[in-house]
LOVEX-518899 format. One record per residue (C-alpha): residue in one letter; x, y, z. Coordinates in steps of 0.02 Angstrom, whole numbers, plus 50000, padded with zeros to 5 digits. Each point is the difference from the previous one (the first is absolute). Example, Ala and Ser with C-alpha at 12.3 -4.5 7.8 and 13.67 -1.06 7.14 Angstrom:
<lopas>
A506154977550390
S500695017249967
</lopas>
This chain:
<lopas>
M500014999950000
N501355012350053
K501004994449854
S498535002549885
Q499645017050075
N501835004249983
L499964995449817
K498485009549975
S500675015050092
V501594999149897
S498984998949841
V498965015150047
D501565009950056
N500864995749838
G498495005349896
L500015016550094
W501805002349977
I499784996249813
K498625013049988
R501045012350096
S501524996649887
A498865001849847
L499375016950066
R501795005650036
S500514994249830
K498625010249919
S500385015050104
A501844997749952
I499514998449813
W498805015550015
M501405010550079
V501214994149863
G498755004849866
Q499755016950077
I501845002750007
H500164994449814
Q498615011849949
L500845014550095
S501664995949919
R499144999849827
F499185016450044
L501665007950051
V500874993849848
L498615007549892
V500165016650093
G501854999449980
L499834996249804
F498705014549987
L501225011650084
I501394995349888
F498905001549853
Q499485017250051
F501795004750024
L500504993949824
I498435009249921
S500555016550082
N501834998049953
F500014991849830
Q499035001449840
F499254984449928
T499654997449819
S498744987849921
V500484988749855
F499075011149881
A500695016350072
Q501774993749966
T499615002349814
D501205013749938
Y499115016750013
N501045006649861
T499404986449888
I498165000150032
K499855019249995
N500224997349807
S498444989449991
H498665006349884
F498494993450096
G498965003750152
A498284997650075
S498875008550131
A499244992550154
A498175003650034
S500425002150190
F501394999350126
N499474982650049
E499964992049830
G501024983649982
W501735002749934
T500404982649925
N499125003349834
F501065015349967
Q501634990350025
D499314985049900
M499475011349853
G501745007550001
V499655018350018
H501255010750096
Y499125016550023
M498475004450107
R499095015650033
M499955006850174
P498725014250018
I500155012250143
D498695013450045
L500555016150092
L498585008450086
K500145017750076
G500674998550170
V500724982649979
I501584996750109
V501304989749910
D500794990550141
N500434981950049
F498154995850029
F499635006349824
F501374989149926
T499514984150087
Q498714994149866
Y501115005749852
D501544992550075
N499114983150009
Y499465002249817
V501775003149942
S500684985650107
N498694988049925
G500485006249826
Q501854996450026
T499574982450059
Y499234996449827
G501225010149900
L498945015849968
I500645017649992
M498715012850052
Y499435014749884
G499435014150114
I498445010049966
I499665015250109
N498315008249997
P499435015750095
K498324996350088
K498665010850080
N499744998250184
Q498334997450087
N499715018949989
G500234999849812
E501715008950016
W501454995849882
P501785000250073
T501065014349945
S501304997249874
T501395003650130
E499254987650124
F499864987349864
A501775002649942
S500694998350177
N499104983450022
L500504993549832
K501905003450042
A499804989650163
I499154986049908
V501334999549854
E501355001150134
R499254983950084
W500254988849850
D501305008549892
G501374987550058
D501365013050039
G500294993350178
N499225016250078
S498394997150093
D499584985149894
M498764985950045
P500854986450096
G500434985649888
L499745009949844
Q500654989849846
Y499105007649854
P500085019050003
I498465009249923
K500725011549869
N498465004649894
W498585011350066
E498405005749914
I499075015150061
C498135001949987
N499434984349918
E498635003149863
I499925018050049
Y498465008649930
Y499385018150013
G498885012049910
T498155003049982
K499544982149973
C500824994750158
E499175013850102
S498264994749936
D500344982250033
P499554994750183
N501104984549987
C501565009449940
Q501314997550135
W501045014949939
K498555012850022
G500755016550056
F501774995749946
T500455011649859
K501225000349860
E501035013350091
M500044989050157
Y500654985349896
L501375009849919
D500515007250175
F499974982150080
M501034992549860
E501315013450012
K500184998650187
A499974981449992
R501454999449880
T501065010950113
A499624989250154
L500254984449904
K501725004849942
E500525006950164
A499634982750080
C500594989249855
A501005008049855
D499854984049898
C498144997550026
N498765002849858
L498485011049993
L498514994849893
N498535010249957
G498254996150053
A499514986049879
Q498585003449884
V498864988249911
S500314999749806
P501205011349905
P499985018650032
S499355004549831
I498504988550025
Q499655006750173
I500115017849927
Q498694995749875
A498884991950128
E500285011550148
G500785016149935
F501604998150098
S501454988550037
P500925000750168
L501604994049921
K499955013549865
D499585013150134
L501494994250104
I501245000249857
D499355017049927
N500145008450168
K501484991350085
G501044993149859
T500604982649951
G501204999350150
I498574999450128
I499864981049980
D501264985849972
A498804986949927
I498215000049935
S498594990550089
Y498574994849883
H498444988550009
S499194990849861
Y498654986249998
E499834995249814
E500934991249857
N501755006449965
L499805012050147
H499825015249880
A501874997849979
D500105008849835
Q499035015750053
A500735000850176
S501784999049922
A499615013749879
D499305011150141
F501464997550107
I501255004049862
S499025015849953
Y500235005550184
G501904997849994
L499884984550112
Q500774987649873
D501434995850122
K498894996750153
P499674981750040
V498064995649985
W499244989650137
V498234993049967
T499575000050178
E498264992749980
T499504988949860
D498814985749952
M498744997049858
Q498445005850093
W499535012749868
E500004987049865
Y498694990250096
D499045016450028
K499885001449813
N499584981749969
N499364989850150
S500004983949897
L501954999150014
T500614983850079
Q501484997050119
D500944994149849
D499745017349929
N500625008050159
A501594990049997
K500295003049816
L499735019150008
A501035001950155
V501544991249932
R499965009749830
S499745016750087
Y501374998050126
V501234994049861
Y499565014749883
S500115013050141
L501764993250044
Y500465001249825
K499405017749993
G501285003850135
F498884999350157
S501124995050147
K498834991650128
V498304991649983
I499024998550168
L498464990550011
A498485009950076
T499564986650120
M500474981250028
K498264996050066
A498485010949978
S498565001450128
T498354992149967
N499305017550032
D500985006749853
P499185003949830
A499834985449879
P501445005449884
I501215001150149
Q499524983050061
W500134993449824
A501775006649979
S500634993550168
P501444986949992
L499224991250150
D498164995850001
P499125012350124
S498894986950067
T501124984550022
G501745007649992
S500494986849866
K501315004249863
R499235004549830
K500824997749833
V500535018750005
Y500964996550158
Y500984985749916
A500175010549840
I500865014250094
K501064988050100
K500584991949839
L500375017249919
I501065005150148
E500934982949989
K500385002349817
I500495018749984
D500325008150166
Y501695008450023
F500125002449812
T501395011649946
S499355005049827
V498454998249892
S499685003249821
T498874994349859
A500364983249921
S500154996449817
S498174995549971
H499295015250085
N498935011649898
G499045009050140
S498244997249929
T499644981749977
V501574991750070
F500885005450159
A501714993150036
F501235005150131
K501724994750048
F500485000950187
T501794997350050
V500004990350167
K501564994450076
E500945003149832
K498804988749909
P498465004649891
V498234997050051
Y498735003349864
V498225004450033
L498794999649854
W498165000149954
A498865004349856
T498315007849980
T499394984749898
S500784982349987
Q501445000049877
S501774993449972
V501575010950008
N501814997849973
L501025005150158
S501805004549967
L501064993250148
S501685005950068
S501054987549917
S500054986449867
N500554988050137
V498285000650069
T499284982549956
S498275001850081
V498985011050120
N499044996750155
V498245007449984
T498855003450156
S498245006449998
S499795015950108
V498264994250062
P499824984250102
S498934986249922
D499114996350167
E499615007650169
S501474992150078
G501255009649904
T500544987249870
F500855007649845
T500144992349832
T501804998149942
Y500794992949842
Q501485000749890
V500175007149822
N501444996049891
A501035013849927
Q500965001149830
N501335012249955
G499575010550153
T498175001349965
A498494992350091
T498234999249923
L498695002450134
D498154999450011
L499315016150083
S498325004050074
P499325014250113
I500784990450147
A501825004350019
I501334986750000
Y501815000550070
V501354994349890
E501744994150067
E501464993949894
I500844983650012
I501785001049930
S500964984649949
E501855003250017
P500914994849838
T501084984550002
T501845004050010
N501564989449955
N501805003350025
L501015004149842
T501864996650012
I501315005449862
L501394987049973
K501535007449916
D500974988449885
G501585001849903
T501445011750016
G499235016149938
S499675015250110
G498475011750020
T498485002950109
V498244993149978
I498635012150072
S498124998550011
N498545011249965
P499135002450119
A501515001750107
G500544985550114
I501424991249915
S501705007749965
C501134984849959
G501505003350035
E499684998350183
D498054998250017
C499494985549886
T498414994150085
E498315008250021
</lopas>
């Protein structure tokens, strides 16, 4: 009995001990877990502090921002974002390297670090995706309907330019891509029509004010950044057409009153086929501006749809490519899309012209067409007409890209033409359609044989890209063997052998 009781007692005691041991183990495990979590927390805090130290003492550059600024500033293509929050990957994917950055300056605004915060983020995001900003500064009325004075505007403009000019003085932290081009008073509009239009944003802003603002803006800009460029307030359509429609042209008023030296480059908007390039060029030359770069700072094909709303997305892509090629041939320097993605609240022509579908955000044929255009001809160093060009029914242009020719051709109706190539050594050419064959961006590509430096090509209203394939001629060594006891020298024409001493070529 006692033995049994003792055994039972031992059994119970052992069970209690086991339970207590288990509790102690759980407690120990819990404490170890807490210590582990605390250690992890302290490590994370330490890493965070180290990261903050690095951020404050070093400048980090993204993969895209490491792209050489001095290279991409020579790009011919850009685009506009509909908002500061718009996605950036499409801009990088399309291959554009310029983006518009509009800034409104109201009367009484204080340009300080708080003011710069939003725009610094915009510039930083642009750098991440290889985009250089093109600045647009507009005076705006305050809530009381008062315009800023030209002196106030110029003072704020100077501070803004200084922020992003890249001279190392008061620059944005981490600035990689300086902003060197600034437009003042985008789509400036004045006169009786504006005053009678309740929706005219420039109501109360006179011609005299515009001239005064531009003059003071130039002085302020050059004081902050001597190598920065001032552009006029862009206008829609060539000056001569605006004069016919409105009775005045802000660009002509500016040049007539302030001279050609008031601006460094021309800002211009166009939304139809060929971008009015012929008329615009003629106007600029007549004003003495033939040496000024022309920036088409807003463009798409919306006016074509406005004239004919049965146009398809194939038409949108076809017209965009042809128009941008033609304007670059006419000497325009930059082509900047009006928007990457229109709003569903925009008028139908703007929605139709948008590279991204306003409702779904999906890429349209015009998106892929512009991407292919950039891939083929961006950074070209020269452009001229090609042999088959007649300027009425056949359009043929030769772009020099990386020291090689890229031809762009189309015709008003289907026909065959003979294209003279750069060398008789060209055995064939690669031909690529400028408009994708489907919504996923697939382009038709094929080869055409060449004979005696000429390729016969089938043209249509859809432009094609033509790139040469050169077969290097087969070479063999030629050796002169001298025999006998005579003397003399054997020479070759072309030069290479002078035997005598050099008997092999």
